[in-house]
RODO-2510 file (C-alpha; in nm, 4 decimals, decimal comma):
residues 178
     n   res          X          Y          Z
     1     m     0,7823     3,6254     1,9358
     2     a     0,4096     3,5627     1,9747
     3     l     0,2078     3,4208     1,6886
     4     t    -0,0387     3,6522     1,5192
     5     r    -0,4048     3,5550     1,4968
     6     e    -0,3655     3,4992     1,1241
     7     k    -0,0671     3,2671     1,1723
     8     k    -0,2624     3,0753     1,4386
     9     r    -0,5563     3,0339     1,1981
    10     e    -0,3173     2,9044     0,9316
    11     l    -0,1663     2,6529     1,1756
    12     v    -0,5113     2,5313     1,2844
    13     a    -0,6097     2,4907     0,9181
    14     t    -0,2863     2,3011     0,8436
    15     y    -0,3333     2,0716     1,1431
    16     k    -0,6980     2,0112     1,0530
    17     e    -0,6058     1,9233     0,6940
    18     q    -0,3405     1,6750     0,8141
    19     i    -0,5841     1,5237     1,0677
    20     e    -0,8505     1,4704     0,8016
    21     k    -0,6005     1,3027     0,5650
    22     a    -0,4461     1,0817     0,8335
    23     t    -0,5700     0,7388     0,9375
    24     a    -0,3978     0,7704     1,2763
    25     l    -0,2147     1,0311     1,4811
    26     i     0,0862     0,9236     1,6855
    27     f     0,1963     1,1682     1,9568
    28     t     0,5638     1,1917     2,0539
    29     d     0,7699     1,3843     2,3058
    30     y     1,0760     1,5163     2,1265
    31     r     1,2588     1,6698     2,4255
    32     g     1,6300     1,6017     2,3931
    33     a     1,6270     1,5522     2,0156
    34     t     1,8476     1,7752     1,8057
    35     v     1,7301     1,9543     1,4936
    36     k     1,9418     1,7133     1,2873
    37     q     1,7713     1,4136     1,4514
    38     i     1,4225     1,5600     1,3969
    39     h     1,5136     1,6183     1,0317
    40     s     1,6330     1,2579     0,9901
    41     l     1,3116     1,1311     1,1548
    42     r     1,1007     1,3442     0,9198
    43     t     1,2897     1,1991     0,6238
    44     k     1,2422     0,8406     0,7476
    45     l     0,8692     0,8983     0,8053
    46     r     0,8256     1,0698     0,4700
    47     e     0,9544     0,7479     0,3091
    48     a     0,6700     0,5702     0,4948
    49     d     0,4162     0,8226     0,3576
    50     a     0,3737     0,9950     0,6945
    51     v     0,4145     1,3557     0,8054
    52     y     0,5963     1,4545     1,1273
    53     m     0,5109     1,7987     1,2670
    54     v     0,6090     1,9784     1,5836
    55     t     0,2768     2,1207     1,7034
    56     k     0,1347     2,3855     1,9313
    57     n    -0,0839     2,1982     2,1807
    58     t    -0,3645     2,4530     2,2101
    59     l    -0,3915     2,4961     1,8353
    60     l    -0,3779     2,1206     1,7757
    61     g    -0,6568     2,0782     2,0313
    62     i    -0,8710     2,3294     1,8402
    63     a    -0,7986     2,1519     1,5099
    64     l    -0,8887     1,8144     1,6612
    65     k    -1,2234     1,9511     1,7824
    66     e    -1,2944     2,1094     1,4435
    67     a    -1,2140     1,7757     1,2754
    68     g    -1,4615     1,5939     1,5010
    69     y    -1,2213     1,4491     1,7585
    70     d    -1,3900     1,5990     2,0638
    71     m    -1,2557     1,3579     2,3254
    72     d    -1,0497     1,3401     2,6418
    73     l    -0,6898     1,3151     2,5238
    74     d    -0,5509     1,1918     2,8594
    75     g    -0,2589     1,4337     2,8746
    76     l    -0,1491     1,3871     2,5132
    77     l    -0,1562     1,7628     2,4644
    78     e     0,0852     1,8416     2,7478
    79     g     0,4505     1,9284     2,7127
    80     p     0,6409     1,9483     2,3866
    81     n     0,4561     1,7546     2,1183
    82     a     0,5291     1,6378     1,7694
    83     v     0,2661     1,4387     1,5849
    84     i     0,2995     1,1746     1,3162
    85     f     0,0083     1,1977     1,0734
    86     t     0,0048     0,8490     0,9199
    87     s    -0,1056     0,7458     0,5747
    88     e    -0,3267     0,4445     0,5049
    89     d    -0,0461     0,2122     0,6124
    90     i    -0,0299     0,2741     0,9878
    91     g     0,2001    -0,0210     1,0511
    92     k     0,4568     0,1075     0,8028
    93     s     0,4711     0,4496     0,9724
    94     a     0,4907     0,3039     1,3231
    95     k     0,7643     0,0607     1,2140
    96     a     0,9624     0,3479     1,0620
    97     l     0,9429     0,5362     1,3936
    98     k     1,0424     0,2260     1,5908
    99     e     1,3415     0,1606     1,3637
   100     w     1,4505     0,5234     1,3901
   101     i     1,4297     0,5134     1,7712
   102     k     1,6337     0,1915     1,7697
   103     t     1,9129     0,3493     1,5632
   104     e     1,9122     0,7022     1,7099
   105     g     1,8437     0,6172     2,0725
   106     d     1,5491     0,6994     2,2916
   107     v     1,5454     1,0759     2,2264
   108     v     1,1883     1,0681     2,0914
   109     r     0,9340     0,8939     2,3125
   110     l     0,5843     0,7761     2,2260
   111     k     0,3105     0,9421     2,4299
   112     g     0,0049     0,7846     2,2698
   113     a    -0,2079     0,7817     1,9574
   114     i    -0,5512     0,8406     1,8145
   115     l    -0,6779     0,5590     1,5945
   116     e    -1,0312     0,5480     1,4539
   117     g    -1,1608     0,7862     1,7197
   118     a    -1,0034     0,5974     2,0106
   119     v    -0,7261     0,7342     2,2288
   120     l    -0,4410     0,4862     2,2787
   121     d    -0,1807     0,5029     2,5541
   122     a     0,1931     0,4752     2,4848
   123     k     0,1965     0,0940     2,5144
   124     a    -0,0913     0,0528     2,2683
   125     a     0,0718     0,3040     2,0327
   126     e     0,3908     0,0941     2,0372
   127     a     0,1817    -0,2089     1,9410
   128     l     0,0952    -0,0327     1,6139
   129     a     0,4514    -0,1055     1,5013
   130     e     0,3734    -0,4762     1,5247
   131     l     0,0944    -0,4465     1,2678
   132     p     0,1784    -0,5983     0,9307
   133     s     0,2241    -0,3551     0,6447
   134     r    -0,0500    -0,3098     0,3873
   135     e     0,1434    -0,5208     0,1359
   136     q     0,1881    -0,8028     0,3890
   137     m    -0,1830    -0,8025     0,4717
   138     l    -0,2782    -0,8098     0,1021
   139     a    -0,0391    -1,0994     0,0371
   140     t    -0,1863    -1,2934     0,3291
   141     l    -0,5390    -1,2246     0,2093
   142     l    -0,4518    -1,3306    -0,1454
   143     s    -0,2927    -1,6568    -0,0300
   144     t    -0,5979    -1,7301     0,1849
   145     i    -0,8276    -1,6702    -0,1113
   146     m    -0,6100    -1,8738    -0,3507
   147     a    -0,5613    -2,1781    -0,1230
   148     p    -0,8983    -2,3472    -0,1984
   149     a    -0,8574    -2,2940    -0,5740
   150     t    -0,5076    -2,4421    -0,5680
   151     q    -0,6308    -2,7432    -0,3718
   152     l    -0,9191    -2,7903    -0,6170
   153     v    -0,6823    -2,7909    -0,9167
   154     r    -0,4594    -3,0499    -0,7460
   155     t    -0,7626    -3,2691    -0,6685
   156     i    -0,8907    -3,2484    -1,0269
   157     n    -0,5467    -3,3259    -1,1743
   158     e    -0,4687    -3,6167    -0,9390
   159     p    -0,6608    -3,8944    -1,1245
   160     a    -0,4897    -3,8082    -1,4543
   161     a    -0,1497    -3,7904    -1,2831
   162     s    -0,2122    -4,1293    -1,1187
   163     l    -0,3063    -4,2809    -1,4555
   164     v     0,0128    -4,1444    -1,6127
   165     r     0,2229    -4,2926    -1,3289
   166     v     0,0548    -4,6351    -1,3667
   167     l     0,1085    -4,6340    -1,7456
   168     q     0,4718    -4,5292    -1,7025
   169     a     0,5277    -4,8100    -1,4519
   170     r     0,3735    -5,0559    -1,7005
   171     v     0,6020    -4,9292    -1,9791
   172     d     0,9042    -4,9613    -1,7485
   173     q     0,8008    -5,3238    -1,6648
   174     g     0,7682    -5,4028    -2,0349
   175     q     1,1164    -5,2667    -2,1058
   176     e     1,2701    -5,4669    -1,8194
   177     a     1,1077    -5,7879    -1,9452
   178     a     1,2361    -5,7313    -2,2995
***
């Protein structure tokens, strides 16, 4: 059954809304995946704050242009497509997809991605899974910021600690002599 013009407009609006909320779009080929597998992938990605949608290529292309992504998509909009609309934590979404593929088999294949206005091929899209999660990056940043302060506190406390050790050694000598 063909889609009505109204339904097509609704789909374009839905795609555009998801594109504008997403920090990256990851394109997948879902040929060979069962409905049950697609459902389990959607659930896994939802836990990573991402949305997985099977899309109509022509309508997705229109939505991308309306959202300001007027670029050559290098064949990303060919064949059956499902798109992951990622949240702020791109690494978390890509890792969730990679883990799912590892457990379910290679029924969903990466085709590419759009990240910050750049089109990535499949290999570069796979590299997104190697990115640290937002929490990991914040922890690293915090430890980098805290390192000089910690070192300063140790340096300031060292003379007093040395004095205490010298006095304790002197007390121990006095007790041995007595």
